[in-house]
C-alpha positions as a printed NumPy array, in Angstrom:
array([[-19.578, -57.615, -80.836],
       [-17.02 , -56.006, -78.55 ],
       [-17.716, -52.471, -77.387],
       [-15.105, -49.778, -76.699],
       [-13.322, -49.793, -73.347],
       [-14.299, -47.546, -70.459],
       [-11.863, -46.771, -67.674],
       [-12.066, -46.749, -63.919],
       [-11.9  , -43.403, -62.14 ],
       [-10.457, -41.969, -58.965],
       [-12.266, -39.245, -57.069],
       [ -9.185, -37.461, -55.747],
       [-11.206, -35.03 , -53.656],
       [-14.864, -34.462, -52.844],
       [-16.136, -37.783, -51.436],
       [-19.223, -37.105, -49.289],
       [-18.542, -33.368, -49.662],
       [-19.837, -32.763, -53.204],
       [-23.443, -33.172, -52.077],
       [-22.799, -30.623, -49.332],
       [-21.269, -27.998, -51.618],
       [-17.572, -28.816, -51.698],
       [-15.625, -28.881, -54.917],
       [-14.685, -32.253, -56.356],
       [-11.987, -33.533, -58.696],
       [-12.146, -36.877, -60.475],
       [ -9.533, -38.31 , -62.834],
       [ -9.683, -41.343, -65.165],
       [ -7.53 , -44.26 , -64.013],
       [ -6.555, -46.223, -67.119],
       [ -5.053, -49.16 , -65.252],
       [ -8.502, -50.814, -65.059],
       [-11.206, -50.91 , -67.728],
       [-14.263, -52.744, -69.017],
       [-16.3  , -53.221, -72.194],
       [-19.492, -54.958, -73.364],
       [-19.045, -58.41 , -74.94 ],
       [-21.201, -61.123, -76.498],
       [-18.67 , -63.933, -76.76 ],
       [-17.463, -66.44 , -74.124],
       [-20.868, -66.029, -72.497],
       [-20.774, -69.378, -70.691],
       [-18.26 , -68.519, -67.972],
       [-19.513, -67.94 , -64.407],
       [-18.319, -64.326, -64.487],
       [-20.194, -63.676, -67.76 ],
       [-23.388, -65.274, -66.425],
       [-23.271, -63.254, -63.23 ],
       [-22.708, -60.006, -65.135],
       [-25.49 , -60.871, -67.603],
       [-27.934, -61.474, -64.735],
       [-27.016, -58.005, -63.418],
       [-27.657, -56.492, -66.855],
       [-31.141, -58.02 , -66.918],
       [-32.023, -56.147, -63.737],
       [-30.434, -52.97 , -65.086],
       [-32.488, -53.272, -68.29 ],
       [-35.671, -53.137, -66.179],
       [-34.373, -49.983, -64.484],
       [-33.67 , -48.329, -67.868],
       [-37.153, -49.212, -69.143],
       [-38.619, -47.504, -66.079],
       [-36.305, -44.49 , -66.447],
       [-37.323, -44.04 , -70.098],
       [-41.022, -44.332, -69.214],
       [-40.718, -41.767, -66.412],
       [-38.341, -39.257, -68.034],
       [-38.453, -39.642, -71.841],
       [-37.451, -35.993, -72.232],
       [-34.175, -36.737, -70.389],
       [-33.04 , -39.888, -72.192],
       [-34.325, -42.741, -74.385],
       [-32.565, -45.941, -75.38 ],
       [-32.667, -48.483, -78.164],
       [-34.228, -50.899, -75.687],
       [-35.158, -53.484, -78.344],
       [-31.522, -54.006, -79.377],
       [-30.319, -53.884, -75.767],
       [-32.872, -56.561, -74.841],
       [-31.816, -58.78 , -77.762],
       [-28.162, -58.492, -76.786],
       [-28.852, -59.177, -73.115],
       [-30.866, -62.256, -74.099],
       [-27.916, -63.358, -76.266],
       [-25.81 , -63.36 , -73.075],
       [-24.114, -59.963, -73.321],
       [-22.046, -59.073, -70.27 ],
       [-19.618, -56.421, -69.043],
       [-16.092, -57.78 , -69.29 ],
       [-14.224, -55.772, -66.693],
       [-10.92 , -55.722, -64.829],
       [-12.231, -52.972, -62.487],
       [-12.517, -54.417, -58.959],
       [-16.066, -54.105, -57.641],
       [-16.707, -52.453, -54.287],
       [-13.35 , -50.671, -54.365],
       [-14.467, -47.078, -54.928],
       [-12.971, -46.671, -58.4  ],
       [-16.126, -46.715, -60.484],
       [-16.931, -50.257, -61.629],
       [-20.64 , -49.435, -62.018],
       [-19.728, -46.049, -63.537],
       [-17.83 , -47.71 , -66.378],
       [-20.746, -50.067, -67.045],
       [-23.239, -47.175, -67.13 ],
       [-20.952, -45.273, -69.542],
       [-20.688, -48.323, -71.825],
       [-24.469, -48.837, -71.941],
       [-25.131, -45.146, -72.632],
       [-22.472, -45.098, -75.364],
       [-23.891, -48.167, -77.1  ],
       [-27.657, -47.766, -76.667],
       [-28.686, -44.149, -75.902],
       [-30.552, -42.281, -78.622],
       [-29.293, -38.772, -79.559],
       [-26.303, -39.221, -77.279],
       [-23.988, -36.373, -76.346],
       [-20.468, -37.266, -77.46 ],
       [-16.985, -36.235, -76.394],
       [-16.36 , -34.907, -79.933],
       [-18.851, -32.084, -79.438],
       [-18.287, -28.72 , -77.848],
       [-18.94 , -29.831, -74.27 ],
       [-20.852, -26.85 , -72.932],
       [-21.81 , -26.533, -69.27 ],
       [-25.383, -27.391, -70.273],
       [-24.344, -30.634, -72.03 ],
       [-22.1  , -31.716, -69.155],
       [-24.872, -31.124, -66.616],
       [-27.375, -33.025, -68.767],
       [-24.963, -35.966, -69.083],
       [-24.326, -35.907, -65.325],
       [-28.097, -35.962, -64.674],
       [-28.658, -38.864, -67.101],
       [-25.815, -40.825, -65.513],
       [-27.075, -40.036, -62.025],
       [-30.49 , -41.548, -62.902],
       [-28.921, -44.557, -64.607],
       [-26.43 , -45.325, -61.82 ],
       [-28.991, -44.929, -59.03 ],
       [-29.89 , -48.569, -59.825],
       [-26.579, -49.622, -58.244],
       [-26.208, -47.187, -55.334],
       [-29.661, -45.899, -54.383],
       [-28.39 , -42.372, -55.017],
       [-25.631, -41.315, -57.381],
       [-24.014, -38.008, -58.308],
       [-23.493, -39.313, -61.863],
       [-19.854, -38.302, -61.641],
       [-18.259, -41.757, -61.983],
       [-19.983, -42.59 , -65.292],
       [-19.346, -39.044, -66.562],
       [-15.646, -39.395, -65.876],
       [-15.514, -42.844, -67.436],
       [-17.537, -41.792, -70.492],
       [-15.495, -38.675, -71.279],
       [-12.17 , -40.101, -70.041],
       [-11.192, -36.593, -68.94 ],
       [-10.468, -35.068, -65.53 ],
       [-13.671, -33.46 , -64.236],
       [-13.751, -30.504, -61.871],
       [-16.967, -29.981, -59.905],
       [-17.275, -26.37 , -58.773],
       [-20.819, -26.715, -57.439],
       [-24.084, -28.577, -58.14 ],
       [-24.686, -26.593, -61.298],
       [-21.123, -25.911, -62.396],
       [-18.847, -28.66 , -63.723],
       [-16.1  , -28.591, -66.311],
       [-13.572, -30.822, -68.017],
       [-10.212, -29.649, -66.728],
       [ -6.5  , -30.095, -67.274],
       [ -4.254, -31.4  , -64.499],
       [ -0.512, -30.747, -64.113],
       [  1.791, -33.046, -66.071],
       [  3.13 , -36.   , -64.127],
       [  6.796, -36.075, -63.254],
       [  7.685, -39.759, -63.325],
       [ 11.05 , -38.993, -61.721],
       [  9.374, -37.105, -58.854],
       [  9.428, -38.351, -55.27 ],
       [  5.944, -37.121, -54.391],
       [  3.03 , -39.378, -55.285],
       [ -0.648, -40.125, -54.982],
       [ -1.26 , -43.82 , -54.381],
       [ -3.965, -46.388, -53.75 ],
       [ -3.739, -48.576, -50.658],
       [ -5.625, -51.85 , -50.939],
       [ -7.701, -52.515, -47.796],
       [ -8.541, -56.022, -48.995],
       [-12.184, -55.395, -48.047],
       [-15.021, -55.294, -50.58 ],
       [-17.407, -52.522, -49.605],
       [-20.901, -51.342, -50.388],
       [-21.521, -47.674, -51.127],
       [-25.11 , -47.315, -49.865],
       [-24.425, -48.074, -46.127],
       [-21.55 , -45.543, -46.081],
       [-23.77 , -42.844, -47.604],
       [-26.395, -43.732, -44.984],
       [-23.894, -43.305, -42.104],
       [-22.9  , -39.913, -43.506],
       [-26.524, -38.761, -43.872],
       [-27.294, -39.864, -40.298],
       [-24.226, -38.012, -38.976],
       [-25.442, -34.827, -40.679],
       [-28.375, -34.706, -38.24 ],
       [-25.82 , -33.741, -35.583],
       [-25.2  , -29.979, -35.373],
       [-21.528, -30.378, -34.433],
       [-20.899, -32.719, -37.359],
       [-22.548, -30.249, -39.767],
       [-20.348, -27.43 , -38.427],
       [-17.216, -29.592, -38.864],
       [-18.202, -30.36 , -42.48 ],
       [-18.725, -26.687, -43.256],
       [-15.748, -25.193, -41.392],
       [-13.118, -27.888, -41.87 ],
       [-13.933, -30.724, -44.282],
       [-15.189, -28.554, -47.176],
       [-12.498, -25.942, -46.568],
       [ -9.581, -28.407, -46.746],
       [-11.134, -30.311, -49.657],
       [-11.405, -27.133, -51.728],
       [ -7.904, -26.009, -50.695],
       [ -6.441, -29.416, -51.665],
       [ -8.039, -29.202, -55.125],
       [ -6.762, -25.661, -55.676],
       [ -3.209, -26.555, -54.669],
       [ -3.221, -29.733, -56.806],
       [ -4.517, -27.953, -59.937],
       [ -1.969, -25.15 , -59.512],
       [  0.892, -27.615, -59.013],
       [  1.65 , -26.218, -55.549],
       [  3.018, -29.414, -54.009],
       [  3.943, -27.904, -50.641],
       [  0.419, -26.525, -50.122],
       [ -1.072, -29.805, -51.369],
       [  0.661, -31.842, -48.647],
       [ -0.196, -29.27 , -45.996],
       [ -3.885, -29.397, -46.982],
       [ -4.103, -33.186, -47.387],
       [ -2.553, -33.598, -43.914],
       [ -5.298, -31.384, -42.443],
       [ -7.926, -33.269, -44.445],
       [ -6.55 , -36.626, -43.285],
       [ -6.802, -35.473, -39.65 ],
       [-10.385, -34.244, -40.059],
       [-11.416, -37.553, -41.67 ],
       [ -9.635, -39.576, -38.976],
       [-11.325, -37.644, -36.163],
       [-14.828, -37.507, -37.638],
       [-15.319, -40.356, -40.157],
       [-14.059, -43.315, -38.105],
       [-16.999, -45.635, -39.002],
       [-16.014, -45.274, -42.667],
       [-12.367, -46.22 , -42.06 ],
       [-11.828, -49.997, -41.708],
       [-10.794, -50.603, -38.103],
       [ -7.506, -52.321, -38.926],
       [ -6.384, -49.12 , -40.703],
       [ -7.023, -46.69 , -37.82 ],
       [ -3.505, -47.042, -36.44 ],
       [ -1.88 , -46.854, -39.881],
       [ -3.906, -43.718, -40.656],
       [ -2.711, -41.98 , -37.485],
       [  0.872, -43.145, -38.007],
       [  0.982, -41.365, -41.377],
       [ -0.166, -38.067, -39.878],
       [  2.347, -38.277, -37.007],
       [  5.337, -39.346, -39.12 ],
       [  4.512, -37.186, -42.201],
       [  5.457, -40.215, -44.336],
       [  1.995, -40.258, -45.97 ],
       [ -1.521, -38.901, -45.479],
       [ -4.542, -41.12 , -46.033],
       [ -8.07 , -40.194, -47.08 ],
       [-11.212, -41.987, -48.208],
       [-11.394, -43.079, -51.835],
       [-15.077, -42.815, -52.71 ],
       [-17.501, -43.489, -49.889],
       [-15.112, -45.435, -47.617],
       [-15.816, -48.633, -45.698],
       [-13.172, -50.659, -47.527],
       [-11.977, -50.962, -51.108],
       [ -9.114, -48.619, -51.832],
       [ -7.85 , -45.921, -49.488],
       [ -6.212, -42.936, -51.176],
       [ -2.785, -41.794, -50.042],
       [ -0.547, -38.751, -50.583],
       [  3.181, -39.134, -50.001],
       [  5.931, -36.464, -50.085],
       [  8.403, -39.335, -50.642],
       [  6.825, -42.467, -52.13 ],
       [  9.786, -44.725, -51.269],
       [  9.557, -43.75 , -47.604],
       [  5.781, -44.276, -47.681],
       [  6.149, -47.73 , -49.243],
       [  8.621, -48.672, -46.53 ],
       [  6.256, -47.438, -43.808],
       [  3.402, -49.382, -45.427],
       [  5.381, -52.563, -46.121],
       [  3.134, -55.605, -46.062],
       [  0.355, -53.603, -47.746],
       [ -0.424, -53.388, -51.47 ],
       [  0.401, -49.885, -52.743],
       [ -0.387, -48.74 , -56.315],
       [  1.081, -45.417, -57.484],
       [ -1.382, -43.462, -59.644],
       [  0.268, -40.072, -60.047],
       [  3.776, -38.71 , -59.445],
       [  5.083, -35.173, -59.032]])
């Protein structure tokens, strides 16, 4: 058995903000992927993944018992396969903010959910929200809380636009221009992170009145504006908005930016060579960057691993 492949994802905009009412935009990132396998089960990687699946199986049993009206699984077959050593064979780096657990959740749902909603159907708002809720419950095993967006993106392999808690849609994004100078890129921090502590820091910060005001008046505003300008292909407005967003994050989210990147972050804003923002919850993994001229940005970031994900 070898299941279909599920891709990593990049949350371009909306990290930490979606839960507070900002828009969000996630795109599949096909460079990394993973699938379920039941051969070569004796490697260390396979054994480690299989042990993780055993714990996840317990979570799914509990989920089915508590919310059978939401989702049920073919648990008997899943159990048999897990006992046969099944594992998730994945090239998606873990703890990097690009959806390694999301791809796993999508693969399990695809293979074992009963009456599953498929990408071939007319994906109504109602179906998308139900899928997001199912994935949120499934992925909470890995993160404590989950929006369900990563698995949704991985499962559908389509860009997803979040308008609000109860309004999401599959969306089109402007065509890439591979000759273009402008680019969105990933900057490798070299640090494996955990999502839960970053979410905790954010939730604690929200107790502060000033922080809440900043989220409402600046962070959400520039996030939404960045999404609008990106979807409309307005490159000039996109860089103007991502610069403002980068500043707001630098000034207010310092604990979520690895310390050795503070100076680099500020340098980008001052030089206009690139603008950095969190990719996912922050704390390490990848940092997302926006560059008006990717060659200039690469030069400014020499010595760091830069991966271009989108050009315009």
